[in-house]
Backbone as JSON Lines, residues from 0, in Angstrom:
{"i":0,"aa":"X","n":[6.17,-8.21,-1.67],"ca":[6.34,-6.82,-2.03],"c":[6.76,-6.69,-3.49]}
{"i":1,"aa":"X","n":[7.56,-7.64,-3.95],"ca":[7.99,-7.59,-5.34],"c":[6.81,-7.78,-6.28]}
{"i":2,"aa":"X","n":[5.87,-8.63,-5.9],"ca":[4.68,-8.85,-6.73],"c":[3.8,-7.59,-6.76]}
{"i":3,"aa":"X","n":[3.72,-6.89,-5.64],"ca":[2.96,-5.63,-5.6],"c":[3.57,-4.63,-6.57]}
{"i":4,"aa":"X","n":[4.9,-4.51,-6.53],"ca":[5.57,-3.59,-7.43],"c":[5.39,-4.02,-8.88]}
{"i":5,"aa":"X","n":[5.49,-5.32,-9.13],"ca":[5.33,-5.82,-10.5],"c":[3.94,-5.49,-11.03]}
{"i":6,"aa":"X","n":[2.92,-5.72,-10.22],"ca":[1.56,-5.39,-10.65],"c":[1.39,-3.91,-10.92]}
{"i":7,"aa":"X","n":[1.99,-3.1,-10.08],"ca":[1.95,-1.64,-10.25],"c":[2.6,-1.24,-11.58]}
{"i":8,"aa":"X","n":[3.79,-1.79,-11.82],"ca":[4.49,-1.48,-13.07],"c":[3.72,-2.0,-14.3]}
{"i":9,"aa":"X","n":[3.19,-3.21,-14.19],"ca":[2.43,-3.79,-15.3],"c":[1.26,-2.9,-15.68]}
{"i":10,"aa":"X","n":[0.57,-2.37,-14.69],"ca":[-0.58,-1.5,-14.96],"c":[-0.15,-0.3,-15.8]}
{"i":11,"aa":"X","n":[0.92,0.36,-15.4],"ca":[1.35,1.56,-16.11],"c":[1.98,1.22,-17.46]}
{"i":12,"aa":"X","n":[2.56,0.04,-17.59],"ca":[3.1,-0.39,-18.88],"c":[2.01,-0.59,-19.92]}
{"i":13,"aa":"X","n":[0.81,-0.92,-19.47],"ca":[-0.3,-1.18,-20.39],"c":[-0.96,0.1,-20.91]}
{"i":14,"aa":"X","n":[-0.67,1.22,-20.32],"ca":[-1.25,2.49,-20.74],"c":[-0.52,2.99,-21.98]}
{"i":15,"aa":"X","n":[-1.26,3.13,-23.07],"ca":[-0.65,3.58,-24.32],"c":[-0.22,5.04,-24.21]}
{"i":16,"aa":"X","n":[0.9,5.35,-24.82],"ca":[1.42,6.71,-24.89],"c":[1.64,7.34,-23.51]}
{"i":17,"aa":"X","n":[1.9,6.52,-22.52],"ca":[2.14,7.1,-21.19],"c":[3.6,7.51,-21.08]}
{"i":18,"aa":"X","n":[3.82,8.56,-20.35],"ca":[5.2,8.99,-20.13],"c":[5.55,8.94,-18.64]}
{"i":19,"aa":"X","n":[4.91,8.0,-17.94],"ca":[5.18,7.83,-16.53],"c":[6.57,7.26,-16.34]}
{"i":20,"aa":"X","n":[7.28,7.8,-15.4],"ca":[8.59,7.28,-15.04],"c":[8.47,6.71,-13.63]}
{"i":21,"aa":"X","n":[8.75,5.43,-13.51],"ca":[8.65,4.77,-12.21],"c":[10.06,4.48,-11.72]}
{"i":22,"aa":"X","n":[10.35,4.96,-10.53],"ca":[11.66,4.77,-9.91],"c":[11.46,3.98,-8.63]}
{"i":23,"aa":"X","n":[12.28,2.97,-8.42],"ca":[12.19,2.14,-7.23],"c":[13.32,2.49,-6.27]}
{"i":24,"aa":"X","n":[12.95,2.62,-5.01],"ca":[13.93,2.81,-3.94],"c":[13.69,1.72,-2.91]}
{"i":25,"aa":"X","n":[14.68,0.92,-2.65],"ca":[14.59,-0.1,-1.61],"c":[15.31,0.42,-0.38]}
{"i":26,"aa":"X","n":[14.71,0.18,0.76],"ca":[15.31,0.69,1.98],"c":[15.11,-0.29,3.13]}
{"i":27,"aa":"X","n":[16.15,-0.49,3.89],"ca":[16.03,-1.24,5.13],"c":[15.48,-0.29,6.19]}
{"i":28,"aa":"X","n":[14.79,-0.83,7.15],"ca":[14.18,-0.03,8.2],"c":[15.21,0.89,8.87]}
{"i":29,"aa":"X","n":[16.4,0.38,9.13],"ca":[17.42,1.16,9.83],"c":[17.97,2.31,8.99]}
{"i":30,"aa":"X","n":[17.84,2.23,7.67],"ca":[18.36,3.27,6.78],"c":[17.28,4.2,6.26]}
{"i":31,"aa":"X","n":[16.06,4.03,6.69],"ca":[14.94,4.76,6.08],"c":[15.1,6.27,6.17]}
{"i":32,"aa":"X","n":[15.43,6.81,7.33],"ca":[15.54,8.27,7.48],"c":[16.58,8.85,6.52]}
{"i":33,"aa":"X","n":[17.74,8.21,6.44],"ca":[18.78,8.7,5.51],"c":[18.32,8.59,4.07]}
{"i":34,"aa":"X","n":[17.68,7.49,3.73],"ca":[17.21,7.3,2.35],"c":[16.14,8.31,1.98]}
{"i":35,"aa":"X","n":[15.25,8.63,2.92],"ca":[14.21,9.61,2.62],"c":[14.82,10.98,2.36]}
{"i":36,"aa":"X","n":[15.83,11.35,3.14],"ca":[16.53,12.61,2.88],"c":[17.13,12.62,1.48]}
{"i":37,"aa":"X","n":[17.7,11.49,1.09],"ca":[18.31,11.38,-0.23],"c":[17.26,11.42,-1.34]}
{"i":38,"aa":"X","n":[16.18,10.67,-1.14],"ca":[15.11,10.62,-2.15],"c":[14.48,11.99,-2.35]}
{"i":39,"aa":"X","n":[14.22,12.67,-1.26],"ca":[13.54,13.97,-1.32],"c":[14.54,15.12,-1.38]}
{"i":40,"aa":"X","n":[15.62,14.93,-2.07],"ca":[16.62,15.99,-2.22],"c":[16.04,17.11,-3.08]}
{"i":41,"aa":"X","n":[16.84,18.12,-3.32],"ca":[16.4,19.27,-4.12],"c":[15.99,18.88,-5.53]}
{"i":42,"aa":"X","n":[16.48,17.74,-6.03],"ca":[16.16,17.32,-7.4],"c":[14.9,16.46,-7.46]}
{"i":43,"aa":"X","n":[14.2,16.3,-6.34],"ca":[13.0,15.46,-6.3],"c":[11.9,16.09,-7.16]}
{"i":44,"aa":"X","n":[11.35,15.29,-8.09],"ca":[10.33,15.82,-8.99],"c":[9.1,14.93,-9.1]}
{"i":45,"aa":"X","n":[8.98,13.93,-8.28],"ca":[7.86,12.99,-8.38],"c":[6.56,13.62,-7.9]}
{"i":46,"aa":"X","n":[5.48,13.17,-8.52],"ca":[4.15,13.62,-8.11],"c":[3.54,12.68,-7.08]}
{"i":47,"aa":"X","n":[4.0,11.43,-7.07],"ca":[3.37,10.43,-6.2],"c":[4.4,9.41,-5.73]}
{"i":48,"aa":"X","n":[4.08,8.83,-4.57],"ca":[4.92,7.78,-4.0],"c":[4.01,6.63,-3.61]}
{"i":49,"aa":"X","n":[4.41,5.42,-3.99],"ca":[3.68,4.21,-3.65],"c":[4.58,3.37,-2.76]}
{"i":50,"aa":"X","n":[4.16,3.18,-1.51],"ca":[4.92,2.4,-0.54],"c":[4.29,1.01,-0.49]}
{"i":51,"aa":"X","n":[5.07,-0.02,-0.76],"ca":[4.52,-1.37,-0.89],"c":[4.47,-2.13,0.44]}
{"i":52,"aa":"X","n":[4.64,-1.41,1.54],"ca":[4.51,-2.04,2.85],"c":[3.48,-1.28,3.68]}
{"i":53,"aa":"X","n":[3.18,-1.8,4.83],"ca":[2.22,-1.15,5.72],"c":[2.83,0.04,6.45]}
{"i":54,"aa":"X","n":[4.12,0.26,6.29],"ca":[4.79,1.34,7.01],"c":[4.81,2.64,6.23]}
{"i":55,"aa":"X","n":[3.78,2.89,5.47],"ca":[3.67,4.14,4.72],"c":[3.63,5.33,5.68]}
{"i":56,"aa":"X","n":[3.21,5.11,6.91],"ca":[3.15,6.2,7.89],"c":[4.53,6.82,8.13]}
{"i":57,"aa":"X","n":[5.59,6.04,7.98],"ca":[6.93,6.59,8.18],"c":[7.29,7.58,7.07]}
{"i":58,"aa":"X","n":[6.87,7.29,5.87],"ca":[7.07,8.22,4.76],"c":[6.15,9.43,4.95]}
{"i":59,"aa":"X","n":[4.93,9.19,5.42],"ca":[3.98,10.28,5.67],"c":[4.53,11.24,6.72]}
{"i":60,"aa":"X","n":[5.11,10.7,7.75],"ca":[5.7,11.54,8.81],"c":[6.78,12.45,8.23]}
{"i":61,"aa":"X","n":[7.61,11.89,7.37],"ca":[8.67,12.66,6.72],"c":[8.08,13.74,5.82]}
{"i":62,"aa":"X","n":[7.11,13.36,5.0],"ca":[6.47,14.32,4.09],"c":[5.83,15.47,4.86]}
{"i":63,"aa":"X","n":[5.16,15.14,5.94],"ca":[4.52,16.17,6.77],"c":[5.56,17.09,7.38]}
{"i":64,"aa":"X","n":[6.65,16.53,7.88],"ca":[7.68,17.34,8.52],"c":[8.37,18.28,7.54]}
{"i":65,"aa":"X","n":[8.4,17.91,6.27],"ca":[9.06,18.72,5.24],"c":[8.07,19.59,4.45]}
{"i":66,"aa":"X","n":[6.79,19.55,4.84],"ca":[5.75,20.33,4.14],"c":[5.69,20.03,2.64]}
{"i":67,"aa":"X","n":[5.78,18.78,2.28],"ca":[5.7,18.37,0.87],"c":[4.24,18.02,0.54]}
{"i":68,"aa":"X","n":[3.37,19.0,0.65],"ca":[1.93,18.78,0.52],"c":[1.49,18.39,-0.88]}
{"i":69,"aa":"X","n":[2.31,18.64,-1.88],"ca":[1.91,18.34,-3.26],"c":[2.19,16.89,-3.67]}
{"i":70,"aa":"X","n":[2.82,16.1,-2.82],"ca":[3.16,14.72,-3.14],"c":[1.99,13.81,-2.75]}
{"i":71,"aa":"X","n":[1.5,13.04,-3.71],"ca":[0.46,12.05,-3.44],"c":[1.12,10.81,-2.86]}
{"i":72,"aa":"X","n":[0.52,10.27,-1.8],"ca":[1.11,9.14,-1.1],"c":[0.11,8.0,-1.0]}
{"i":73,"aa":"X","n":[0.55,6.83,-1.42],"ca":[-0.3,5.63,-1.44],"c":[0.43,4.52,-0.69]}
{"i":74,"aa":"X","n":[-0.32,3.77,0.11],"ca":[0.28,2.68,0.85],"c":[-0.73,1.6,1.18]}
{"i":75,"aa":"X","n":[-0.36,0.73,2.08],"ca":[-1.17,-0.43,2.44],"c":[-1.54,-0.42,3.91]}
{"i":76,"aa":"X","n":[-2.68,-1.0,4.2],"ca":[-3.12,-1.45,5.51],"c":[-3.65,-0.35,6.44]}
{"i":77,"aa":"X","n":[-4.65,-0.76,7.19],"ca":[-5.35,0.13,8.09],"c":[-4.72,0.11,9.49]}
{"i":78,"aa":"X","n":[-3.45,0.4,9.55],"ca":[-2.79,0.56,10.85],"c":[-3.21,1.91,11.44]}
{"i":79,"aa":"X","n":[-3.18,1.99,12.74],"ca":[-3.59,3.22,13.43],"c":[-2.83,4.45,12.91]}
{"i":80,"aa":"X","n":[-1.51,4.3,12.74],"ca":[-0.69,5.42,12.26],"c":[-1.08,5.81,10.84]}
{"i":81,"aa":"X","n":[-1.3,4.83,9.98],"ca":[-1.71,5.11,8.6],"c":[-3.05,5.82,8.56]}
{"i":82,"aa":"X","n":[-3.97,5.37,9.38],"ca":[-5.31,5.98,9.42],"c":[-5.22,7.44,9.84]}
{"i":83,"aa":"X","n":[-4.38,7.73,10.82],"ca":[-4.23,9.11,11.28],"c":[-3.73,10.01,10.15]}
{"i":84,"aa":"X","n":[-2.7,9.55,9.44],"ca":[-2.17,10.36,8.34],"c":[-3.16,10.44,7.16]}
{"i":85,"aa":"X","n":[-3.96,9.42,6.99],"ca":[-5.01,9.46,5.96],"c":[-6.03,10.54,6.32]}
{"i":86,"aa":"X","n":[-6.45,10.57,7.57],"ca":[-7.41,11.58,8.02],"c":[-6.84,12.99,7.94]}
{"i":87,"aa":"X","n":[-5.54,13.11,8.07],"ca":[-4.88,14.41,7.96],"c":[-4.56,14.78,6.52]}
{"i":88,"aa":"X","n":[-4.94,13.92,5.58],"ca":[-4.69,14.1,4.15],"c":[-3.21,14.14,3.79]}
{"i":89,"aa":"X","n":[-2.37,13.5,4.58],"ca":[-0.97,13.33,4.21],"c":[-0.86,12.09,3.34]}
{"i":90,"aa":"X","n":[-1.53,11.02,3.75],"ca":[-1.68,9.83,2.9],"c":[-2.97,10.03,2.11]}
{"i":91,"aa":"X","n":[-2.9,9.8,0.8],"ca":[-4.07,10.0,-0.05],"c":[-4.92,8.75,-0.2]}
{"i":92,"aa":"X","n":[-4.28,7.58,-0.28],"ca":[-5.0,6.33,-0.45],"c":[-4.31,5.23,0.34]}
{"i":93,"aa":"X","n":[-5.13,4.37,0.94],"ca":[-4.63,3.14,1.54],"c":[-5.3,1.97,0.85]}
{"i":94,"aa":"X","n":[-4.55,0.97,0.53],"ca":[-5.09,-0.23,-0.08],"c":[-5.34,-1.22,1.05]}
{"i":95,"aa":"X","n":[-6.6,-1.62,1.17],"ca":[-7.01,-2.53,2.25],"c":[-7.14,-3.93,1.67]}
{"i":96,"aa":"X","n":[-6.4,-4.87,2.24],"ca":[-6.34,-6.23,1.72],"c":[-7.23,-7.2,2.48]}
{"i":97,"aa":"X","n":[-8.03,-6.7,3.39],"ca":[-9.0,-7.46,4.16],"c":[-8.38,-8.73,4.78]}
{"i":98,"aa":"X","n":[-7.49,-8.56,5.75],"ca":[-6.81,-9.71,6.35],"c":[-7.77,-10.68,7.04]}
{"i":99,"aa":"X","n":[-8.87,-10.18,7.58],"ca":[-9.83,-11.09,8.23],"c":[-10.4,-12.08,7.23]}
{"i":100,"aa":"X","n":[-10.71,-11.59,6.04],"ca":[-11.25,-12.48,5.01],"c":[-10.18,-13.47,4.54]}
{"i":101,"aa":"X","n":[-8.94,-13.02,4.46],"ca":[-7.85,-13.92,4.06],"c":[-7.71,-15.06,5.07]}
{"i":102,"aa":"X","n":[-7.76,-14.73,6.35],"ca":[-7.65,-15.75,7.39],"c":[-8.85,-16.7,7.32]}
{"i":103,"aa":"X","n":[-10.04,-16.14,7.16],"ca":[-11.25,-16.95,7.07],"c":[-11.15,-17.95,5.92]}
{"i":104,"aa":"X","n":[-10.77,-17.46,4.74],"ca":[-10.65,-18.35,3.58],"c":[-9.59,-19.42,3.79]}
{"i":105,"aa":"X","n":[-8.45,-19.03,4.35],"ca":[-7.39,-19.99,4.6],"c":[-7.83,-21.11,5.52]}
{"i":106,"aa":"X","n":[-8.5,-20.74,6.61],"ca":[-9.0,-21.75,7.54],"c":[-10.09,-22.6,6.91]}
{"i":107,"aa":"X","n":[-10.94,-21.96,6.13],"ca":[-12.01,-22.68,5.45],"c":[-11.44,-23.72,4.48]}
{"i":108,"aa":"X","n":[-10.4,-23.34,3.74],"ca":[-9.75,-24.28,2.81],"c":[-9.14,-25.46,3.57]}
{"i":109,"aa":"X","n":[-8.52,-25.17,4.71],"ca":[-7.93,-26.25,5.51],"c":[-8.98,-27.21,6.04]}
{"i":110,"aa":"X","n":[-10.08,-26.67,6.54],"ca":[-11.18,-27.51,7.04],"c":[-11.72,-28.38,5.91]}
{"i":111,"aa":"X","n":[-11.98,-27.77,4.76],"ca":[-12.48,-28.53,3.61],"c":[-11.49,-29.63,3.2]}
{"i":112,"aa":"X","n":[-10.21,-29.33,3.28],"ca":[-9.19,-30.3,2.89],"c":[-9.15,-31.48,3.86]}
{"i":113,"aa":"X","n":[-9.06,-31.17,5.15],"ca":[-8.89,-32.24,6.14],"c":[-10.18,-33.01,6.43]}
{"i":114,"aa":"X","n":[-11.31,-32.34,6.37],"ca":[-12.56,-33.03,6.7],"c":[-13.26,-33.64,5.48]}
{"i":115,"aa":"X","n":[-13.12,-32.98,4.35],"ca":[-13.88,-33.41,3.17],"c":[-13.02,-33.77,1.97]}
{"i":116,"aa":"X","n":[-11.71,-33.84,2.16],"ca":[-10.78,-34.18,1.09],"c":[-10.9,-33.3,-0.15]}
{"i":117,"aa":"X","n":[-11.35,-32.07,0.04],"ca":[-11.42,-31.12,-1.09],"c":[-10.04,-30.56,-1.34]}
{"i":118,"aa":"X","n":[-9.73,-30.38,-2.6],"ca":[-8.44,-29.83,-2.97],"c":[-8.39,-28.33,-2.64]}
{"i":119,"aa":"X","n":[-7.25,-27.88,-2.17],"ca":[-7.05,-26.45,-1.87],"c":[-6.69,-25.76,-3.18]}
{"i":120,"aa":"X","n":[-7.39,-24.68,-3.52],"ca":[-7.07,-23.98,-4.77],"c":[-5.65,-23.42,-4.73]}
{"i":121,"aa":"X","n":[-4.99,-23.45,-5.85],"ca":[-3.62,-22.93,-5.91],"c":[-3.6,-21.42,-5.86]}
{"i":122,"aa":"X","n":[-4.71,-20.8,-6.21],"ca":[-4.79,-19.33,-6.21],"c":[-6.22,-18.94,-5.87]}
{"i":123,"aa":"X","n":[-6.33,-17.9,-5.06],"ca":[-7.65,-17.36,-4.74],"c":[-7.54,-15.84,-4.77]}
{"i":124,"aa":"X","n":[-8.16,-15.24,-5.77],"ca":[-8.09,-13.79,-5.92],"c":[-9.16,-13.12,-5.08]}
{"i":125,"aa":"X","n":[-8.76,-12.13,-4.34],"ca":[-9.67,-11.38,-3.49],"c":[-9.69,-9.93,-3.93]}
{"i":126,"aa":"X","n":[-10.82,-9.27,-3.78],"ca":[-10.85,-7.85,-4.12],"c":[-10.07,-7.04,-3.09]}
{"i":127,"aa":"X","n":[-9.6,-5.89,-3.51],"ca":[-8.99,-4.96,-2.58],"c":[-9.88,-3.73,-2.51]}
{"i":128,"aa":"X","n":[-9.78,-3.03,-1.42],"ca":[-10.55,-1.8,-1.25],"c":[-9.59,-0.62,-1.22]}
{"i":129,"aa":"X","n":[-10.01,0.45,-1.86],"ca":[-9.23,1.68,-1.84],"c":[-9.86,2.58,-0.79]}
{"i":130,"aa":"X","n":[-9.07,2.91,0.24],"ca":[-9.57,3.68,1.37],"c":[-9.07,5.12,1.23]}
{"i":131,"aa":"X","n":[-9.99,6.05,1.4],"ca":[-9.66,7.48,1.37],"c":[-10.13,8.11,2.66]}
{"i":132,"aa":"X","n":[-9.81,9.37,2.84],"ca":[-10.28,10.07,4.05],"c":[-11.8,10.16,4.05]}
{"i":133,"aa":"X","n":[-12.42,10.11,2.89],"ca":[-13.88,10.2,2.79],"c":[-14.58,8.91,3.18]}
{"i":134,"aa":"X","n":[-13.96,7.76,2.98],"ca":[-14.66,6.5,3.27],"c":[-14.05,5.7,4.43]}
{"i":135,"aa":"X","n":[-13.05,6.24,5.11],"ca":[-12.38,5.5,6.18],"c":[-13.32,5.12,7.31]}
{"i":136,"aa":"X","n":[-14.23,6.0,7.66],"ca":[-15.13,5.72,8.78],"c":[-15.98,4.49,8.55]}
{"i":137,"aa":"X","n":[-16.36,4.24,7.32],"ca":[-17.13,3.04,6.97],"c":[-16.35,1.78,7.34]}
{"i":138,"aa":"X","n":[-15.06,1.78,7.06],"ca":[-14.24,0.59,7.35],"c":[-13.94,0.45,8.83]}
{"i":139,"aa":"X","n":[-13.88,1.55,9.54],"ca":[-13.6,1.49,10.97],"c":[-14.81,1.01,11.75]}
{"i":140,"aa":"X","n":[-16.0,1.18,11.21],"ca":[-17.23,0.72,11.88],"c":[-17.34,-0.79,11.87]}
{"i":141,"aa":"X","n":[-16.78,-1.44,10.85],"ca":[-16.91,-2.9,10.69],"c":[-15.97,-3.67,11.55]}
């Protein structure tokens, strides 16, 4: 999760003359409801929220209950709850990390290593997909 946040921050740091202000809130699962109340207090002025876990649906539920329709919400993974909020336009974007392909590559590297003595790469970059309410059905068909 820290690497996700670092990449997010790095991207915005590279934009010249940007005046984006990025604020981080860390929350344990048990404290989430209280923290959301605190984050979304009367002084809340953010245009967007990026949740670095698959539990973006919990923030979406809060946003929907408070009628905060102007807040853009971005998160990870095609969980059933996330998909529902995406279709309802509470979540604006989901980042899909293609876990099936990750598993396939991992197993493939292990087979190559044990059967053919091939070295396992130290890093393997995979593309990510940006899922919206407009293209979600394409991903659900596969």
